[in-house]
N, C-alpha and C positions, 0 to 999 in steps of 0.2 A: 020020235024024238028028234029035234032038229039040231045040228051041230054046225060049227063053222065050216066043216067040210062040205056041208050041204049048200052052203052059200055060193052065190055066183061069184066067180073071180072078180068082176068089175065091182061088186058090192063089197067084197073084202078090201080091195084096194082103196074104195072111197072111205071106209071105216078107218083104215090105217092112216090115210092122208088127213082125216078128221083129227085124229089123235096128234099127228105131227103138227098140224097147224095150230092146235090149242097149245101144245108144248112150246111153239115159237112164240106165240102171242103172250104166254106166261112170262117171257122175257121183257115184255113191254108192248105197248100199242104200235101197230104197223100197218102200212097199206098192204093190199094184195101183192103188189110187186115186191115190196120189202120181204114179205114172208116167202114168196117164190124164190128171192135171192138167197135167203138163209137156208131154204130147204134144198137148193139147187134144183128146182123144178120149173116147169113152165107156168107163167101166170094163168094160161089156159086151163091148167089142172087145178090150180089153187082157187081161182075165183069162184068156181061152182061150190067147192068145198066151204068156202067162207059164207057163201049164200045159204047153204044147207045148215051150217052151224048158226047163222043168225036166226034162220026160221025156227030152229029148235031152242032158241033162247040161250045159246052158249057164249055167243059173242055179241057185241053191240057197237054201234057207231060211237066213237069217243067225242065226237063234235068237231074234231080237228080235221084239216084237209092238207095233204102234201102232194107235191108233183109226182106224176106217174111217169113211166117210160114214154108214153104217148104225148107228154107235154100237158095233158090234162091234169086237173087236181082231183085227188081220189080220197075216198073215206079212209080214215086211220081207224083200224078195227081194235078193240080191247076185249079181254076175256071178262065175262060176267061171273062174278063169284057168289 
């Protein structure tokens, strides 16, 4: 029987961030940088979680683009209900 105690620490952390990202996006569509600001986390931590959530079908491209910290325009993500 597998429990969360058997999970690798980095896997547990990723799952925690997945839920935190989803909770943030429930407040409204955001870029990766905006989610990182809300969660007070690094965009380098948030971007892979959003990519994983996108591949799993939990978040989608809203079709909007907004400025990122880099000056480039980035995808505005939304929760898929």
